[in-house]
N, C-alpha and C positions, 0 to 999 in steps of 0.2 A: 508555667510549669515546664519542665524539660525532662527528657528521658533519653538515655543512650547507653552504649556499652563501651567500657574502657578497652576491651580486647580489640586487637587489630584483625579485621576480616579481609580475606581476598575472595572476591566473588568471581564465579566463572564468567558471567556476562551480566547485562542489565536485566535480563529476564529472571535469573536467579536472585539478583539483588532485590528486584521487585517483590518476589515471593517471600523472601526473608523479611523485608520491610513490612509487608502486609501482616505478618504474624505479630509484629510489634504494635500494629494498629487495630488489632482484632476487637478491642473494646468499643470501637466506633461502629461495628457491624450492627445494623438495625436502626441506626440513627439517620437523620436526614442529611446525608453527606453528598458532596460533589467532589470528585477527584480532578485536580487540575494539573496536567503535566506541563513542564517547561520545555518547549521545543528547543533542540530536537532530542537530545539524549535523555531528557526526563520522561518522554512519552512512553517508551517501552517499559520503563519502571512503573510509571503510573498505571499502565494497562493492567499489570498484574495486581496492583493494589485495588483498582476498581473492580476487577473480577472477584477478588477475595471478599471485598466489602459489600458486593452487590449494589454498587453505586454507579451513577452515570460518569462518563469520562469526557472531559473537555480540555482545551489548552488555555493557558494564560500566557499571552505573548509579550515578551519584553525584549529590549535590545540594549546591549552594552554601549556606553558612551566612552570611546577610547580616547586617551590623551593624544592630541594632534600629532605630536612628534614620536609617539610610541603607542600605536593603536591597540596593541595587545594588553596594555595596562588600562584598567577601567577607572575612569574618574566619576562614574555614576552609571545610571541606567534609566530607561524610559519604558512605559507600558501603555496599554490601552487606556482610553478615557482621559488622556492628558497627564497620567501619573509620571512623576519624575523624582529621582533620588540623586543627589550630588554629594561627592566627597569634597566638601568645602576646604578641608585641611590640605588635601592633595592638590587641589586646584590652586590654592594660595602658594604652596611650596614650589609648585612647578611654574608659577607665574603665568597661568593661562588666563586670558582675558574673557570677559563675558561674551564678547563677539565671537571668539573662537569656540566657546561652549555652545553658543546658539547655532553656529554653522554646523558643528558635529551633530547636534540634536536634530536640526532640520533634515540632514541627510539620513540619519537613522530613523527618523519618523516616517519618511517615505518608504523605507524598507520594511518597517514594522507594519504599516498599513497594507503593503503588498502581501506580507506573510499572513496577516489575519484573513485577508480575502481568499488566499490560496488554500490555507489550511482548513478553513471552515467550509469552503465551497458553497457559500450561500446559506449554510445552516445557521440559525440563530444560536447565540451562545446559551449555554445552560444557565438558567436563572440561579443566582446566589442569594437572593434576599431571604434573610432569616435562617440560612442553612449553615452547616459546617463545611468550610472550604478546606480541603486537604491539598496543599501545594506541594508537588513532588518534583524533585530533580534527581539526577544520577549522582550528585554529590555537591558539597558546599565548599567553596574555596574562599573568595573574598567576601561573598555574601551580598554584593551589590544587586545582582539580578534577583536573588531571593527576596531581598528587602523590598524592591519595587513590586515584585509579584504579590507579596503579602499586602502591600499598600493598595494595589489594584483590586485584589479580592475584597478588601475592606471597603473600598470606594464603591464597589458593585453591590454592597449590601450584606456581605457575609456576617453572620452573628458571631461566629468563632472561626479563627484562622489557625490551622495546624500546618507547620512546615515539616515535611517528612523527607528524609534523605538516607541513603544507605551509609554514607560516610561524611563526616564533618570534623574540622579541627575542634579539639576539646575546648579551646578558648572562645569558640563561636557559639557555644550552647547557651546563649542568653536571649530568650524570646523577645524581650522588650527592645533589644538593639536591632532586631530584624522585623519588628512590627507584627510579630506572631503572638498568639496566646499560648502556644505550646510548640516545642521543637522535639521531634522524634528522630533519632538516628540509631542505626544498628552499631556503627563503629565510630568512636571518637578518639583517634590516635593523637598522641603528642610525643614527639613533634610531628607535625603534619607536613607532607611534601607536596603531593598532588593527588587529585581525585583518581586519575588514571592508574596510579600505582596500586590501587586496591581492586583492580579488575584484570583478569587474565586476558579477556577479550574486551577492549575498549575502542573497537573500530567505530568510525563515525556513523551516526544515524542519519539517513538521508531524509530530505523533505518528503520524498515520495513515500517512504516507509511510514512517516507520521500521518500523512493524508490517508493512506490505506488503513492504518490502525483505527483512526477516528471514524472513518467511513464504515469499517467492519462492525464496530460496536454500535454505531448508530443504526445500521441496517439489521443487525442481528443482536438485539438486546438480550436475547435468551442466553448469550455467551456470558453475560455478567452474572456472577454468583452461581453459575452452573457447575455441576460436577464435571470432572474430567471426561472428555469425549471418549467413546469407544475406539479401540484401535482401528485404523483404516488400512487400506491397501495402497502401498507406496513402493512399487517395484519396477525394475527393468524387465522388459519382456521381449520375446522374439515372435514375430508374426510371419508364418509361412504364406507366401503369395506366389503361386505357380512354382517356378524353379528356383526362386530366391527366398531368402529370409530377411525381413526388415527389422531393424532395431527400434525399440520404442520404450517410453516410460509411462506407466499407468499409475495414476493417483486418484483413488476413489474415496469419498467420504462414506460413512456408514450411517444411514443407508444412502445408496447412490440413486438419486432421482433423475439426474441428467448428466451426460458426459460430453465434453467438447473435444473433438479430434483436431489436433493442430497439424496443418499441412504447411511445412516450412518452405521457404523460397530458395532461390539459387544460392549455393554456397553456404547453406545453413543446415542445422540438424537439431535433434532433440536436446542437444547441449547448448543451444543458443541462449545466452543470458537474457536477451530481450523477451523471447517467447517463454522462458522459464519464469520471468517476472510476471508476465501477463497471466500465466497459468496459476501462479500463487494467488493472484488477486481473484481469479475465478473460483479457485478452491475455497478461499475464505468466505465466498458468497454461497457456498453449498454445492458447487458444481465440480464434478469429476473431470479429469483431463487425461488425454492420451496424446503424448508428444511423439510424433511418428517421423522416422527417417523414410522419405519417399524413394530414396535410391540407396543401393549398397555402396560401400567405399569404392569398389572397382567401377561401378557405373558412373560415379561422380567424376571420374577422370575424363569421361567423354562429355564435353560441354553440350552436345546436342540433346542429351538425355534430360537436361535441366528444362529444356523448352518443349519436350515431348508431352504436351498437356494431356493427351489421351492416355498415355502410359501412366502418368501420375494420377489421373482421375480414377483409372482402374484400380490402382493400389489403395486409394482412399476408400473406395467402395469395399474392397476386400478387407481392409482393416475394420471398417464398420461392421461387416459380417462377422469377423473374428470376435469383435467386442460383444456382439449379440449372443455369442456362445459362452461368454464368461458368466458364471453364477453370480458374481458380485455386481454385475451390471444388469442383471435381469430386471426388466420392466422400466429401465431408465430411458429417457429421451436422448436423442443425438443432435449435436450441433457441430458445425465446421468453423474453424478459425484458420484463415489462410493469410499468408504473407507473401508478397512479391508474386512469383510464378505459382506458388502454392495456392494463392487465392483463385487464379484462373482455373486450376485443376479442381479445386473444391466446387466451384460453380458449374464446371463441366459435369462433375459427378452428380451434383444436385439435380441437374436437368435430366438425368436418366429416368425413364419411366419406372415407377415403383419405388424410387428412392424416397424414404420417409424422413429425411433430415428435417429437424424442426426449426432451425435458425442458422444463419450464416453471417460471419463477420470477416471483412477483408481489411487488413492493416497495411497501408502502403502497397496495396495489391495491384495486380494486372488483370482485372476482370475482362478486359478486352480480349485476352487470350482464349476466353471461352467462346468467342465468336458468335455465330448465329444461335448457339444453344442458350444464350442469355435469356432469350424470350421464353424459354421453357422452364426456367427456374420458378418454383412455387414457394419455396421457403422464404420467410421474411429475411431481408438482406440489408446489412449495414456496411457501407463503404467508408472507411476512415482514411483520410489522406492528410499529409502535412501541408500547411499553407504555403511553404516555400519549396515544395516538391512540384514545380510547375508542370513538367511534362506528364507525370503520373496523375496529377490532379485533372489535367485536361482529358486524359484517357478515361479516368473514372467518370467524369461528367458525361462523356459520350456513351460509355457503357450503361450508365444509369438510365439513359433514355430508352434503352432496349429492354430493360427489366419490366416485366408485367406483374411481378409480385409486389407485396408491401416492401418498401425500401426507403432508405435515407442515406444522405451523404453528409458526413461530419468532417469538417475541416479543423484540424488542430493548428491554431495560429502559431507561427514561429518555428514549426517543425520541418525538418528536411526529411529525406526518404527513410532514413534509419531511426528517426525519432530519438536522436542522441542529445538534443538540447534539454536543459534542465526542466523537469516537470512534464515534458511532452509525452514521453512513453507512459507515464502514470496516467495522464489524461486519456490517452488512447485505451489503456487497460480498463479504466472505469467506464468509458463509453461501451466497450465490449461487454463488460460484466453486466451493465444495466440492460443491454439488448438481450443477452442470453437469459438473465433472470426473468425478464418480462415474457419471453417467448418459450422458454423451456421449463422454468419452474412455475410460471404463472398460467401456462396454457394447458390445453387438454388434448394435444396431438398424440399421434401414435408413438409407442416406445421403439427402442432399437430393434431392428429385425434381424433374424438369422438368415443364413444363405437361402433358405426356401422361401423367404418373404414373410414367414409367420413370425409373430412375436416370440422372442427368446425367453 
């Protein structure tokens, strides 16, 4: 069976495409369905389908086998559990030998296994035995990866395989040719040029975004099939501290049970893409975030201010007091996330008598800058350091010996100081998230306190 629309659609992005596609799949709601996104671009589409159908989300990992002398041209594809589909006609026409096919497959199999391990992060795959597998991608072009994905789903025991895409060539809507029982497409244009032509925003989906999406739905299954969430607080704010005013960005879920204050390091600000990424991961786990500029633009011109840890710590404490006065954060617990020199300042502030911060995470931080105050920190502290950041790693190991609180040192292999290597920032973000969720959302410590020290 097949279903599609002859009209040509242009989607705003993959999220809108997923929502429209979900409407075409509404007959599956209430059935024993598993939604399988094809990484990477198919996962944000699949997430919307899974939410609408109230179904679990997983990935079905496949790799294109490119022609040796023209890698962008697919001569087939491979998938988990040894699945393989070859375009024998193309292989024969191009004169590709079996040895060349085997060499390409061997190389891609290594990458496929790496991806499976990274994307699932040790989670078992969602069982497909006897269930309806809905294989979702952001569009269908040659069909080779979709074909092998359907084959893998069938091999893993799916009773019914539905291939669902926002856009596909009209001539591709033959389920039997792709190994599916049904193909569902929103738009089936003819002639068909390219999938990207049907999206206003077709920017690449990163591996980090895929991992975070899968992790979010696995940790917060209540998001699947749930009604739209209540509006939250997502605003730029100004925080008066003595004679200066600091810029910050506040993002609170409704309700806000815990808020993490970000203390940025030297040369960074609330606009830091790295800290904004980490903040988005924390928010998706139910944590509010306050991204704070510790210095004014004029103060940043004087390099000495960056290393004035006592000054920075005073401002962190003041921002925490300000947060305690905000009605939207009433009763929430407080955490500190520090990077570089900001981590030293966060630990200095945490050591102040009466400071009720509930958890601290340092990413590539300089905890040594808190000096002798480290021994007075009482909040559970996680130190995250890149495995290739030798000097800072050594400083963190020395600082850890001075901590008397619950603490841990997590080394992200392959990462340098700024966590710019693929997957390393995502790994650090998930480590931070798990630490804060455990100690702020799962604990019974005191809420954010106002300036008098009483709960706000």
